[in-house]
N, C-alpha and C positions, 0 to 999 in steps of 0.2 A: 687815121686808122679806121677800119671798116668793121661793121657788125653784120654777121651772117643772117640771112632772112629765114633759114630753114629749108630753102630749096636751092640745091647746088647749081642748077641751070640758071636760075635768076641771079645768084651770086656771081657767076661768071660774067653775065651781062653788066653787072654793077661793079666789076673789078674788085670783087670781094664782099660786097654787101652795101648796106646803108652807112652813111657817114656817122661816125661816133660823135657824141655830144651835139646832135642835131634834133630839131623839132620838126616832125613830119606830119602833115595832114593826110589822112586816109579817108577818101570819099567814095560812097557808093549809094545806090538807091536803097530803100529800106530792105533789110535782109541780113543774112549772116556773113557774107563773104568778107567784108572789111574786118569784122570781129575775128573771124577764123584766121585771116592773115595776121592780124595783130597778136593773137594768142600763139600762133605758130612762131612768130618772131620772138615772143617772150620765152617760149619753150626752148628755143635754140640757145638763148642766153643762159637759161638755167642749167642746160646740159654742160656748159663750160664753167659753171660756178659763179656766174654773175647773179646779183640781186635783182629780183623782179618785183615790181610794184604795179598793181592794177587799181585804178580809181574807177569805180563802177557805179553807175546810176541806172543801168538798163537791163541787167541780167541777174537772175537768182544766183547766189553764191554757190549753191549745189551744182549748177551747170558749169561754172568756172572750175570748181574743184574736180569735176568729172573729167574735164579736158586734161588736167594735169595729174590724174591719178597715177600713182607709181613714181612720181618725181621725188627724188631724195631731198630736194630743197624747193618746195612749192613757193609760188609767189606770195607776197604780202598783199592783202586785199583791203582797200579802204572802201567800205560798204556804204553807199548812199542810196541803195535800192530798197533795202528792207524797210526803211522808215516810211517810204511811200506806200507800202503795203500794210503798215501798222503792225509789223511783226518784229520780234526780237532778232537782232543780228547774230549770226554765227561767227562773225569776225571780231577779233579783239580791237580792230580799228574801224570806226564807223562815224558817220556824220548824219545830221538830221535833214536829209534831203538836199535838193539842188540849190536852195537859196542860202544855205549855210556856208558861204564861200570863205568867210574868215576862219571858221572852224577847220575847213579843209586845208587852208593855207598853213595854219599852225600845225596841224597833224602831219601834213606832208613834210614840212621842214623838220619836224622831230624825227621822222623815219629816215630822211635823207642824211641827217647828222649822224645817225647810228648805223649807217650802211656804207662803209668805205668801199672804194674801188668802183669799177664800171657798173652801171645799172641800166636796166631797161624798164621803161614805164609805158603803160597803156592807159589812155584816158578814154573811157567809154561812158558817155560821149558828150562832145560839145553841143550836140543837137539838143540834148535834154536841158543843159544849162541855158541855152538860148530860148527855150520855151518858157522858162520860169523867171528869167532875168532880162533886164534891159540889154540890148546888144552891145552898147558902148561899155557897159560894166563888164561883160564877158570878154570883150576885146582887151580891156586893160588888165583884167585878171589873168587871161591867158598869156599876155605879154610878160607879166611879172613872174608867173609860174614857169614859163618857158625859160626865162633867164636863170631862174633858180635851179632848174633841172640841168641846164648846161653847165653851170658852175659846180654842180655836184658830180660831174662826169656821167650824166645820164643821157641815153638816147630815147626819145619819147615819140610815141605814135598817138596822135589826137584824132579820134574818129568823128566823122560828120556825115549825116544823111543828106544826100542831094535831093532837091525838089521841095524841101521843107522850109527854107529860109529865103529871105530876100537876096537878090544879087549883091546889094550893097553890104549886107552882113557877111556873106561868104567871101567877097573880095577883101574886106577888111581883115578877116581871119587869115586868109591866104597870104596877105602882105607880111605877116609876122612869122611865117613858117620858112624853114630852110629848104623844104622840098614838098611836093604834093604827089600823092599816089591816088589815081582815080580808077575805079572799076565800073564798067558799063557792060550790059548784056546786049550783044548785037550778033546777028548772023548765027544764031543757035549756039553761041559760045560767049564766055566772058573775055572781055578785053581789058587789059591793064595798061595804064599809061603813067609814066613817071616823068615829071617835069624836067629833072636834071638829065634825062636821056633824050630830050627833044620831043617828048610826047608821042613817040612812035608806038603804035599799039602792039601789045604782046598778048598772045592767046594763052589763057591759063585755064586750069580745071580746078574746081572746088570739091572737096570731100570733107568728111567729118574730121579727118586728120590734118588737113591743111589746104593751102592754095599752091599749085605747082604748075610749071611749064610742062606740057606733055611731051 
């Protein structure tokens, strides 16, 4: 079964969208495009009644809420960002920063158990976890969380910034993913590559509303 990306042209190329119950790594240079794509994917799921879960270490909650303003069923947000600022979280679900991996695991399991049916999950981002933890720890953690998400009928996007980590760390993370989506800026436009499509470049445009094939 496929999960629509929020862009009809891209869904046609993907024969309906991304594979359900898959873990997908979304990579780009520092910037907003990978997050915009992931939130667009999340919004598409919410529009058809699916549960959305965002695990966030990089973005103020207000910015995420603004993206989903007007949604009848906004995503659940596990907030790991507010703690790093020393501020009180606006979310009912929060963890004390990127080193509290056990707390995150317990909290996520609790939410998954109470959320029946297909789900979409955005993890923003693995880069932050890699900055604060040993890479081998994050590899094992991601492997366990990924299996748990699949078992709960979730399709998950894990965000990662290119150029920030060693090749060995990135390759290890890639190894446990079902697919990889990469964004690069070249020739005055963004190019999107999807490993399952043979890495052929797709020209896309980014706006505040989403990432689309022109």
